[in-house]
C-alpha positions as CSV (number, residue, x, y, z in Angstrom):
1,M,0.1,0.2,-0.1
2,G,2.5,2.6,1.2
3,K,3.9,4.6,4.0
4,V,1.6,7.0,6.0
5,L,2.2,9.7,8.5
6,Y,0.8,8.7,11.9
7,I,0.3,10.9,14.7
8,D,-0.4,10.0,18.2
9,Y,-1.3,13.2,20.0
10,E,-1.3,11.7,23.3
11,R,2.5,11.2,23.2
12,C,3.6,15.3,22.2
13,I,5.4,16.9,25.0
14,G,5.3,20.3,23.0
15,C,8.9,20.2,22.3
16,R,8.5,21.6,18.9
17,A,11.5,19.7,17.5
18,C,9.1,18.7,14.5
19,I,8.9,22.4,13.6
20,I,12.7,22.8,13.8
21,G,13.3,19.7,11.7
22,C,10.7,21.1,9.1
23,E,12.8,24.1,8.7
24,E,15.9,22.4,7.9
25,C,14.3,20.2,5.4
26,S,15.8,20.8,2.0
27,G,13.8,23.0,-0.1
28,H,11.9,24.7,2.8
29,D,13.8,27.8,3.0
30,H,13.9,27.7,6.6
31,M,9.9,28.0,6.6
32,S,8.5,25.6,8.8
33,R,5.2,23.8,7.3
34,M,4.7,22.1,10.5
35,F,2.9,23.5,13.2
36,V,2.2,22.7,17.0
37,D,-1.0,23.7,18.3
38,E,-1.9,24.5,22.2
39,L,-5.1,22.3,22.9
40,S,-6.6,24.6,25.7
41,P,-4.2,27.4,26.5
42,G,-4.4,28.6,29.8
43,E,-6.1,25.3,31.1
44,T,-3.4,22.5,30.3
45,V,-0.2,22.4,28.5
46,A,-1.4,19.7,26.0
47,T,0.0,20.6,22.4
48,S,-0.5,18.7,19.1
49,P,1.6,18.6,16.0
50,T,0.0,19.6,13.1
51,P,0.8,18.6,9.8
52,C,-1.0,18.6,6.5
53,M,-3.6,15.8,6.1
54,H,-2.8,14.8,2.9
55,C,-6.3,14.4,1.9
56,V,-7.1,11.9,-0.9
57,T,-9.3,14.4,-2.6
58,P,-7.6,17.4,-1.9
59,A,-9.9,20.5,-1.6
60,C,-6.9,22.9,-1.5
61,A,-5.6,21.4,-5.1
62,E,-9.6,21.2,-6.2
63,S,-9.9,25.1,-5.1
64,C,-6.7,26.4,-6.9
65,P,-7.9,28.3,-10.1
66,V,-4.4,28.1,-11.5
67,Q,-3.6,24.4,-10.9
68,A,-0.6,25.5,-8.8
69,I,-1.0,22.6,-6.1
70,S,-0.3,19.0,-7.4
71,V,-0.9,15.7,-6.2
72,T,2.1,13.0,-6.8
73,S,1.2,9.4,-7.8
74,D,1.4,8.2,-4.4
75,G,-1.0,10.8,-3.1
76,I,1.4,13.5,-1.5
77,V,-0.3,17.0,-2.1
78,L,2.6,19.4,-2.8
79,S,2.8,22.9,-2.0
80,A,2.0,25.2,-4.4
81,S,4.4,25.7,-7.5
82,L,6.1,29.3,-7.2
83,E,5.8,29.5,-10.9
84,K,2.1,29.3,-10.9
85,C,1.1,30.4,-7.6
86,I,-0.8,33.9,-7.2
87,G,-1.4,34.0,-3.6
88,C,-5.1,34.1,-4.2
89,K,-5.5,32.3,-0.8
90,N,-8.6,29.8,-2.1
91,C,-6.6,26.9,-0.7
92,T,-6.6,28.5,2.7
93,Y,-10.5,28.8,2.9
94,A,-11.1,25.3,1.2
95,C,-9.0,23.4,3.4
96,P,-11.2,21.8,6.1
97,F,-8.2,21.4,8.2
98,G,-6.9,24.9,7.9
99,I,-3.4,23.6,6.9
100,P,-2.0,25.8,3.9
101,R,-0.7,29.3,4.7
102,V,-0.1,31.8,2.1
103,D,3.3,34.1,2.2
104,D,2.0,37.6,1.5
105,V,5.5,38.4,0.6
106,K,6.5,35.7,-2.2
107,K,2.5,35.6,-2.9
108,M,2.5,31.8,-2.7
109,M,0.9,29.0,-0.9
110,Y,3.1,27.0,1.5
111,K,2.2,23.5,3.7
112,C,3.5,20.2,4.6
113,D,4.7,18.3,1.6
114,M,5.5,15.5,3.6
115,C,9.1,16.0,2.9
116,Y,8.6,14.9,-0.7
117,D,12.4,14.8,-1.4
118,R,12.8,12.4,1.5
119,T,9.7,10.2,1.4
120,S,9.8,9.5,-2.1
121,K,13.1,7.5,-1.4
122,G,11.8,5.8,1.7
123,T,13.4,8.3,4.2
124,P,11.1,9.4,6.8
125,P,10.0,13.1,6.8
126,M,11.9,15.4,9.2
127,C,9.1,15.7,11.7
128,A,9.2,12.2,12.0
129,S,13.2,11.6,12.2
130,V,13.7,14.3,14.8
131,C,10.1,13.7,16.8
132,P,11.7,12.4,20.7
133,T,8.7,10.8,21.9
134,D,7.2,9.0,18.5
135,T,4.6,11.0,18.6
136,I,5.1,11.6,14.5
137,M,6.0,8.2,12.7
138,F,6.1,6.9,9.2
139,L,5.0,3.8,8.9
140,E,3.7,1.3,6.2
141,E,0.0,1.6,6.1
142,D,-0.6,-2.2,6.2
143,D,1.4,-2.5,9.7
144,L,-0.6,0.4,11.2
145,K,-3.6,-1.0,10.3
146,N,-3.2,-4.5,11.4
147,H,-0.8,-4.2,14.3
148,S,-1.8,-0.7,15.8
149,P,-2.1,-0.7,19.5
150,K,-4.5,2.2,19.0
151,E,-7.6,2.7,17.1
152,V,-6.8,4.7,14.2
153,Q,-8.9,7.5,12.3
154,Y,-8.4,8.2,8.6
155,Q,-11.7,9.8,7.6
156,W,-13.4,12.8,9.1
157,D,-16.6,13.8,9.2
158,F,-17.5,17.7,8.1
159,G,-21.2,18.6,7.8
160,G,-21.8,15.2,6.2
161,T,-19.0,15.4,3.9
162,T,-16.5,12.4,4.3
163,I,-12.9,13.4,3.8
164,E,-10.4,10.5,3.7
165,T,-6.7,11.3,4.4
166,R,-3.2,10.0,4.4
167,T,-1.9,11.2,7.7
168,V,-3.4,8.8,10.1
169,I,-4.3,9.8,13.9
170,G,-4.0,7.4,16.8
171,L,-7.1,7.8,18.7
172,P,-7.4,8.6,22.7
173,D,-8.0,5.6,24.5
174,T,-11.5,6.2,26.0
175,K,-11.0,3.8,28.7
176,R,-8.8,6.0,30.9
177,N,-10.3,8.1,33.8
178,S,-9.9,11.9,34.2
179,F,-6.3,11.1,36.1
180,G,-4.6,9.6,33.2
181,F,-5.2,5.8,34.5
182,Y,-7.1,2.6,33.4
183,D,-10.1,1.8,35.2
184,G,-9.0,0.6,38.7
185,E,-5.6,1.3,37.7
186,G,-3.7,3.8,40.3
187,V,-6.7,3.7,42.9
188,Q,-5.8,3.6,46.4
189,S,-8.0,1.7,49.0
C-alpha cells in the first residue's frame, strides 16, 4: 500500500522539534510547514503537531484556479508551485483542516509536503525523524492497520461530507479516567 504519516497526539510533549526539523528540510527555505497547536491554552499544557492531512481528494488543489497545487502518484499533496501560485488564498479557505498558509511577501502558498524529496526515497519526513517521543511516525499503512495498539482515524466528517486522509491519527483510549489511569489502575484503598 505505502507509507503514511501517523500521529499520536497523546505522546506530544510540545518540544517543537518537528517545527525545527521541518525548517531544516531541503527546499523549505527555513519556513516550517509543521505547526504545533496548544489545545487549551491557560488550562493545560497539552499540544499537538499539525501537519497537512494529505487528503485523498484535496480541497486545496481542487479550489486552486491556476492548478498550482499538484498531487503525486502516491498521494502526497505538494505545496503550490512558485511559478504558478498567485497567492489568492482559495486553498486556505477550502481546506477543512486549516493547513495551507500564504506568504504574503512571496505571494505563494506553502504547507507540509511530507518532505517529498525524502519520503519518495523511503526516508521518513524530518518531523518524524526528529520527534523524540514517537508522536509522529512514518509507517507502512498495512502494518498500522493490522498492528496498531490504538484505534486510528483517517476519515473525517465535515457536515455530512466524509474526507479521507493519508495522515492517520491515533485516537485516545477512552477507557482512561480523568487522572490518566485505566479503570481500576492507580486506585488506592
